[in-house]
N, C-alpha and C positions, 0 to 999 in steps of 0.2 A: 518689605512693602513700604508704602510711601505715605507721607502726610499729604493733606489735600492742598495746602497752599505753599507757595514758594518762600515767602518771607515771614510767615507767622513765627514769632520767637518761641523757643522752647522754655516757656516760663510759667505757664498756668498750672502750678503745682497743687492747687486746691480746686476741687469741684465740690462745692458745699452740698453734700448729700443731706438726706433727711435728718439724720441724727446730728449733723454738724450745725444746721441752721436752727433746729428746734430749741436747743438750749437758750437761744436768744430770748425766748418767751418765759423762761423759768422765773417763777415768783421768788422775790427776795424780801418783800415788804409785807406789811400786815394785811393789805387788801389784795388777795390773789387775783381778783377780777381786773382791777386796774393794773396790777403789776404785770399781768400777762402781756400788756401792750407797752409797758414802759421800756425806754431805751436803756441799755446797761450803762453804768457810769464809765467815764473815760478811764483807761488804764494809763499808768505812768511809766511802764517799762521802756527804757531807752532803746532806740534803734541803733544798730551798729553802723557806722559810716562805711561806705563801700568804695569811695573814690580814692584817687591817688593822694589827695591832700590829707585824707583821713589816715592813709597808710604812713605818711610822713609824720603825723602826730603820734604814731605808735598804735593806732587802732588796727585791727585785722583787716587786710584787703578783702575784696569781694570773693565770695566762695569759701572763705575760711570758716570751719565749723565754729558755731557760736560759743563764746566763753561763758562759763557759769555766771549768773548774776550774783551780786554780793549777798542779796537776801531777797527772795521773792515771797517767802512764807516761812513760818517756823518749821514746817515739815521739810521744806527744801533746804533750809539752813542746816537741819540735823543730818541730812544725807549728802550734802555737797562734798564732804571730805572723802566719801566712798567713791564719788563719781569722777575723781581726778585720775583714777587708775587708767593706764594705757591698755587698750584691748587689741590694737593693731598698729603696725608701723608700715607706712607706704613710702619707700625710698627714704627711710629714716625720719619721716614726718609722722607724728602720732595722731591716732584717733582715740579719743578718750571714752570712757564709759558714759560720761555726761553727753557727748555728742550722740552716741547710740540711743540713750534714753530719750533725749529731746526729739530726735527724728522719729522714734517709735511713737512718742506722744503726739507728734504732728500727724502721723498716719492715722492713729486711732481717733484723733479729734476731728478729722476731716473725712471719715468714712464710716460705714455702718458695720464695722468689724466688731464681733463680740470679743472682748479682751480676756478670753480664757487663758490659763497658763500654757496650754498647748499651742494656741494661736499666737500668743505673744512670743513664744520661742521661735516659731516659724518666721514671724515678722522680723524678729531680731536678726536672724540669719540674712534675710533679704535686705534689711536696712544696712547692715554692716557691709555687705557686698556693694551696695549702692554708694555708701560713703567712700569706700576704697576707690571705686570708679571715679567719683567726683574729685577726689584728691589727686589721682593720676592726671585727670583732665585739667585740673587747676594748675598743677605744676607745669604742664605743657603750655598752658596759656601764659603763665608768668615768664616762661623761657622766651616767648615771643613778644614780651612787653604788652600783652593784651590786658586791658582793664575794663571794669564795669563801674559806672558811676551810680551814686545814690539816686540820682534823678531817673535813670533807666529802671532801677528796681522799683522806685515809687510809681512809675508809669505802669508797670505790670501789675503791681498791687491794686492800683486804681481800676485796672481792667477787671480784676477779680471782684472787687467791690461792686462795680457796675453790673457785671453779669449776675451777681447774686443778690442784688438789691440791698446791699449792706452799707453801713458807714464804717469808717476806720475804728471808731470806738467799739462798734459791735464785733468787728473782726478780732480786735484785741481781747474782747470779753470771751469770745469762743475759744481763743487760744489759751487765755488765762485759766479757763475752767479745766482745760486739759493739762495745765501747768507747762504750757509751751511758751518759751520766751519768743518774742517777736523776732529777735535776731536769728532764730532758727529758720523761720520762714524766709527771711531776707537772704540768709546764706544759701538756701537751696535755690531760690530764684536767681541769685547772682551766679551760682555755679552753672546753672543751665545756660544763662546768657553768655558766660565766659566760653563754654564749650561751643555754642553756636557761632560766636565770633571767631573762635580759633579755626573751626572747620571752614567757615567762609573765607577767612584770610588765606588758608593753606590751599583750598581747592576750588573756590568759586571761579577764579580766573582760568582754571583748567577745563571748565565745562563749556563746551561750544555747541550750542543747539542751532544747527543750520536750518535754513528754510526747507532744504530738501529732506532733512530728518523729520521736520514737522509735517511736510506733505506725505511722507511715507507713513507716519503714525496716523494721520487723518484718514488715509486710505485703509489702513489696517482696522481702525475703529469703525469705519463705514462697513467693512466686511462683517463686523460683529454686531451690527445693528439689529439683526434678526435673531440675536441670542438673548437669553435672560440676563439681566444685569442685577447686581447686588450693591446695596449701600452697606459698607462693612466697617467695623472697628476692630482693632487688634491689640493684643499685648504680646510682645516678642521678648523672649528670654534667650540670650545667646548661649551657645555651647562652644566656648573658646578652646576647650581641651576635651578630647573624647573621654577621658577619665572622669569628667564632671557631668557626663550625660545623665546619670541616675539622679544626682543631686539637683540638677536643673529641672528634671521632670518632676521631682517631688515638690519643688518650689512652684512650678506651674500648676500642679494639682492642688496645692494649697490655695493659690489664687482663685482657681475655679470654685473651690469649696467656699471661699469667702464671698465671692459674687453670688453664689447660690443661696448663701445665708443672708443676703441683703446688701452687701457692700456694693456701692455704685461702680460700674465698670470704668467710667472715665477717671474717677479718683484713683483707682488702682493702676490704670494705664499711665497716668501722670507720675505716679510714685515709682513704679517698677519696670515699665516697658523700656527696653533698650533700643527701641526704634525711634527715630525722630518724630514719628507720628504720636508718640506719647505726649508731646507738648499740646496736642489738640485732643487729649483724652482718648488717644488711639484711633481717631477718625482717619481713615485712608480714602474716604470718598467712594467713587464708583469703580467697580470692576465687572467685567462680563464673564460669563461662563466659559471656562477654559483659559482665561487670561493669566491666572496665577499658576503657581507650581501645581502639578497634577494632584498631589495629596491635599492641598488647600482647596482647590476647585471641587474635588470629590466631597470634602467635608461640607462646603457651602451647598452643594447640590442636594444634600440630605436634610438641610435645615429649613425651618419656616421662620417667618418674620418674628423677631424677638428671641430666637433660640441662641443658646450659648454652646459653643463646641467644647469638647474635652481638649487637652493639650494635643497638638498635631505636630509631629516631628517633620521638619522640612529643612531646606538649605540654611545652615547657620545656627539652627536651634529650634526651640518650640514656640508655636503660635497658639494663642487662644483667640478665637473669633466670635464676634457677636453679629448676627445678621439683623441690621436695623430696618431694612426695607428691601423688598424684592420688586424689581421693575420688569414689566413684560416687554417683549420685543417691539420694535417700532412697527406701527400699523395695527397693533392689537386693538380690537374694539372692546371698550370697557362698558359693562352693563351698569348704568347709573340709577336704575330703577329703585334699588335698595337704598341708595343714598338720598333719594328724593322723598322717601316715605315720611309722613308726619310722625310726631311722637305718639307712642301707644297710650291708651287710656290709663294704664298702670305701669309703674317702673319700680324695680328694686333700688332703693336709695339709702344713702347714709349722709349724715350731716356732722360738720364740726362747727362748734360755736366758740367764738373768741369774745367773751363778755367784756364790755367796756365800762360798765357801771353807769350810773345816772349822769346825764348831761356831760358827756365826754368832750374834751377840748378838740378843736379842729385837728391839731397836730396828732393827737392820740388816734383819731379816726383814720387819718392818712397813714399813720404807722401801722395800724391794725390791718388795713386793706393791703398794704405792701407785704406784711408778714403772711397774711392768708394767701396772697398770690404766690409767694415764695414756697409755701407748703404745697399749694396746688400744683406747682410746676414739677414737684418731685414725687407726687402721689401717682401711682399707676393702678391702684385697685382699692377696694373698700377695706381690705384687711390691713393695708398700710395705714389707712386713715384711722382705723380703730386703735392703733398703737401710739398715736400722737399725744393723747392726754398723759401717758406715762412719761413722756419727755417734756411736755409743755404744761406746766402747772397752771391751773385756772381755765384751761380749755375743756370743752364738754363734747363728747362724742355720742351720737345717737344713731342707732340702726332703725330706719323707718320700715324695713321689710318691703313688701309690695305695697306701694303707695298709689292712691288714686290722684292723678294730677288735678282733677277738679276740686279736690279737698285742700289743695295747697294754696298759699297766698299768691297773688299776682306777681310779686317779686320773684318767688321761687320758680313759678311757671316761665317767667321771662328769661331767667338765667338758664333753665334747663332746655329751653327752645333752641339755644345756640350750641348744644352739646351733641355728641354722638355716642354710640354704644360704648359703655365703659369709660366715658369721658368725665372730666372735672369741669364744673361750671365756674364762671367767673365769680369771685367773692362779692358780696354786696352787704350794705349796711341796713340793719333792721332795728326795731326797737330793742331787741334782745342783745344786739352787738353785731359783730361781723360774722357772717354765715358763709360756709363753704359746703356745697353739695357735690356728691360724687355718685355717678350712676354705677350700680353694681352688676349690671347685665354684662354679658360676655362681649369683649371687644371684637368687632368685626373689622378685619384688616382690609383696607381699601386696595383695590388693584390700581396700579399706576403704570404708565407707559414710559419707557426710556426715551430721552431726547438727546440727539447728537450734541457733543460739546462744541464750544467755540474754539477758534484757532489759538487764542491766547491761553485758554485753559490747557490745551494739549502741550503747548510750549512750556508752561509752568510745570506740568507733570513730568515732562522729559527732564527738565532741570533737576527736579527733586529726585527722580530716579537715579540719576548719575551721582549727585552729591551725597545722597543717602548711602549709596553703596560705598563711596569713598570714606564717609564718616565711620561706617561700621568697620572697615579695614583699618582705619586710623586708630580707632579705639582698641581694637583687638591687638594691634601691634604694640600700642603703649602698655597695655596690661601684661602682655607676654614679656615685655622687656623690664617691667617694674619689679622691684624687690619688695614683695608684700609678705609681712610676717604677722600672723594672727596668734594672739596670746591666749 
């Protein structure tokens, strides 16, 4: 299946989920209330150069697994000599235990996966396979003199920071708490950029989307306007060899279990999906009933908005689907009476307080509101909100139960007036600090009607469809011909 956009680079390897952003609030000073809002101190871990000039100076080129730092902590220094061992060879190029450990730490630091021994073993297998794939792809890029500059990597990291309302110092702090060297993140981003450039160089010129092809696709889409449409995200795990079917299925089942345990779907899609859509967190956009392979369409037909599918065997491998939104056929009349109802007199509510202490500085207030908004963007229910204080020292959770709106302050009433069932209110500043309210009533999924796409959207989708298929074949052939030895 396909990513939603034509040129979006396959680089967004971090979707900072709840547990990834929450440690930014962790108290480290004597005053936990003020410390909850304090920005982490800058980290000094050096970033690995990724441009050609850096390569000439002897630094590893883009996509090279990060080399162990000389000393990041006493604990790291004690274990570094064990991490130099080689765990796999890809065309005689090594993957070290350090590379595997760092990538595992990156996954655990940027997802909500519980690091149990069993889960870590499963993640290790997935990470090692991913590193093998990246090394094969990097070798192919170097064969064609394709490089990635530090500026390109910086640009993608800035996009991650902007999307997650973070500063570079805060990003480094999140990684440092997981003992992840920044070069590990940069190496993964560079590897994805290298592969994207390689595919585009080899195949983009071979894709020819004619006006007639767009016309035919527009006509086909129009025929489907009376069908249900779905907004879907995917994780795709390829089965390159029939003998590996059972192994890939177990990996897919492991990912489903991690998502059900709270790991964010986009984060795992970016880390493990072997479809180009992984760069967008698995987002493949709109499909209509019957457009996908029969087994995938059948799975979607049984799902409700928000549902996660079990692994589904289809062409090329296993798919994990999440139905983000169901869209009714064109012309469907939507009953908006429920949406226009005023707030009831009582609501089940929960609150999270981020205390700022007396007379907080303007910067602290702004920081607190941003942090609260970041939390709110990742909260989907009151149970999730209740777990925040365990991750964010100094924050306070309170379950209000069924609360009478008339008994609440005007600020709270104003914030709740803009919410819907199960929704999260915009954070606001009160005398107590920054407050975030969540409605604990059941989410009512709104009906929405499908709208026909524009011509340029159809052309972009056709381009992606062709080049994605070419990229999958390209990667499959490279891995088939590679000499991979796992030790």
